[in-house]
C-alpha positions in Angstrom: 80.3 149.4 93.0 83.8 147.1 94.2 83.3 143.3 91.9 85.3 140.8 93.3 85.2 139.1 90.5 87.3 142.3 88.7 90.6 141.4 89.7 90.0 137.9 88.0 88.8 139.4 84.8 92.1 141.6 84.5 94.0 138.5 84.9 92.1 136.4 82.6 93.8 138.7 79.8 97.2 137.5 81.1 96.6 133.9 81.2 99.7 131.8 79.9 99.2 128.5 78.7 101.2 125.7 81.0 104.8 124.8 79.7 104.4 120.7 78.7 107.6 120.3 80.8 105.5 121.8 84.2 102.7 119.7 83.1 105.1 116.6 83.1 106.9 117.8 85.9 103.0 117.9 88.0 102.1 114.1 86.1 105.0 112.1 87.8 104.6 114.0 91.5 101.0 113.0 91.2 101.9 109.3 89.6 104.9 109.1 92.6 102.1 109.9 95.3 99.8 107.8 93.6 102.3 104.8 93.8 103.6 105.1 97.2 100.0 105.1 97.9 99.2 101.9 96.6 102.1 100.5 98.0 101.3 101.5 101.5 98.0 99.9 100.9 99.5 96.6 100.1 101.9 96.4 102.5 99.0 96.7 104.7 96.3 94.4 103.4 99.1 91.5 102.3 99.8 90.6 106.2 96.2 90.5 106.8 94.8 88.4 104.3 97.8 86.1 104.3 96.6 85.5 108.2 93.3 85.1 107.0 93.9 82.4 104.5 96.9 80.7 106.9 94.0 80.2 109.5 91.4 79.4 106.7 93.6 76.5 105.9 94.1 75.6 109.7 90.5 75.6 110.0 89.5 72.9 107.2 92.4 70.9 108.4 91.0 68.2 110.7 88.1 67.7 108.1 91.1 66.6 105.2 92.8 64.8 107.6 90.0 63.2 109.6 88.8 61.8 105.8 92.4 60.8 104.4 92.5 58.8 107.4 88.6 57.0 106.9 90.4 55.9 103.4 93.6 54.7 104.4 91.4 52.3 107.1 89.2 51.0 104.0 86.5 53.1 105.6 85.4 54.8 102.8 82.4 57.6 103.1 
């Protein structure tokens, strides 16, 4: 019978450990991809967050200006 796992079993005997240099290269490549992904995410999210905060500030501005005008006229609420 032709076992599909037989070539893998044969390769298991020839297995070599990965060198520390190879592992370092793989880790560096993974770190570069992770860093670039975080930078893209940061670049995408920051403008939206800034606009949301700006419009939130603008929506509160009339209430802030109304309360300060009342205090200047002597009409404290």
